[in-house]
C-alpha positions, 0 to 999 in steps of 0.5 A: 096787896093787889093780888092778895086782897083787891083783885079777889074782891074785884073779881067777884063782881061783874067785870064792868061794875068792877071797872066803875068801882075802881074808876070811882075810887081812884077819883075819890082817893086822888082828891085826898090831901097828899094822895097824888104824892103817895100814888106817885111814890107807890107806882111811878118810876122816872129815870132819864133812860125812859124818856124818848121822843117818838113822832116828835112827842116827848114821852116820859116813859114808853108804857102807856094805857090803851084806849078802852079804859078811860073812854071819856078822859075823866081819869088822866091825872090819876092815871099819870100818878100811877106812872103811865107815860101816856094815856089813850082815851076813847074810842070817842065818837062825834055823838054820845052813844050808850054802846052795846047792851050789857053784860058786855065785858067778861073775864077768862081768869084761866087765860088771863084774858078779857072779852068785850063787846062795849061798842064805843060807849062814850059821852061824845067828842065835845064832852070829852074835850071839855074833860081834857081842858081841865086836866092838870098833868100837862106832862102826860101825853094824851092820845085820842082814839076816834071812831064812827057812831054806830048808826053812821053808814060806812060811806059817811064814816069820814065825816065822823072821824073828821068831826072828832079831829075838829073837836079834839085837836086842841086837847090831845097830842096824837090821834088814832083812827080805829077801824078795827074794833070787832064790836061796831057792825061793819066797821072792820070793812073799813080796813079794806084797801080802797075805803081805808085810803079814802077814809085816811086821806079825808081825815089827814087832809083836815088834820093838816089844815089845823093850826097844829096838825097832830100825828095820825096813827092807825090801829089795826086788827091782829087778824090781818094776813101778811098780804093785808099787812103789806097793804097797811104799810103801803096805805100808811106811806100813801096817806102819810101816817105818823105810826101804827097801833098793833094790835086791837083785840082779836075775834079768834078763840083758839088756844084758850084754856077756858072750856069752849062751851063757856067761851061760846056762851059769852058770845061775840066780842074782841079777846084781849090779854095773854092769848094775844101776846104772840100774835100781836108780837108777830104783827109788830115784827112783820110791820117793823121789818117791812117798814125797815123800822121807819114807822113808829109802832105802838105795841099792845096785846098780852103785856102782863110782865116786863118780859112781855114788854121787852118782847114787844120792844125787841120786835120793833115797837117804839112804845107800849100800851097795857090794858088787860095786863093792868087789870090782871096784874095791878097798877104795879105792872107799870113800875115793874116794866119801867124799872126793868127797862132801866136795868136792861139799859145799864147792862 
C-alpha cells in the first residue's frame, strides 16, 4: 500500500511538508484505541536472534532510526511500534533554533536520495528532555545526537555539547557528538585532530562525572580520507569513546542519475540515500579492520533493503540506522531487514 498509494501522494508534496504530515498522522493514529497493537502487528518483528548487547546496552533488534527524523523526541513511542530497535533523536542544541531558511529538504527520486540543509532546527535541549520524560516505551533504546548552536563560535563549542549532556543524560541511553553535518557553518572544522580532541575530552570529562555516564559516540562524515579516519581511531582511543556512527551525509554529488543542472539548482546540503551506500560501507569496513573490530560502529548510509543492511553488518557494523530508506521504502523496511537477519542466522 505504501508504494502504490501513500508514497505517490506524499511525493507530490514538498518534502518537508510531507514529513510533517506523516509525523502528525502517526501521532493521531497512535492515540486511537488498539492502534499500537495494530502497528506492531503490521511492522514489528521480534526474535531472540535479533537481540544484542552493544556498548553495555540491550537492543531488542539492531535496526535503528537515524537522527534527523524525530528531532525533538516527539514520536519515540510511535516509532518503537513500527519495529525500530532504537531511535536517535536530534540533532539537539542547547537553545532552540529555527534552522536554515526553507525550502531545505529535497528528493532525488531517480537516485533514491535526499538532500537536506536543515541546520539543526530543534526546540532546544530542555524541551527535548521534557518530551522524553513522558515516553511510555521504556524498552526502546534512545540515542541523543547533540550539536552546537549556529551562533556559538567553534572555540566555545564544547560548552554547547556539555550543556546538552547535562540536560539529556537522564533521559537518553547514549550520546552522539555531531561535528560532521555540512549544514552548520564551520562545524566540520571541529573534525580536525586538535579541536576534536579538545572538544571530546571536555565532553567526556563531564560525562564521566555524571551519576550514570552514558556511552559517548562520534558521528563522522563519509568525505574523510583514510589518513583522517586513522586520526579518528586514534582520537577515539585517546578520549575513550564507546563507538562511532558512520556515516553522516556527504557533500559529494558524483555518480548521480539526476541531471547535474537540477542538482546544482537545489543548492548546498548533505546528500543521503542510495548514492551513499558504497562509500559508507567502505568507511565502516576501514574503521572495523583498523580497530580490529574492537570499536562498535553504528552503520548508516544508503540502507534501502535487507541486502544493504547485510552488507553493512558484514563490513563490521554492530548496529544499523536507516533514514532515507525509511522515506523511500516505507515502514515495512525495518521488518524486512529483521526477518532477513533471522533467516540468515538459521542457515
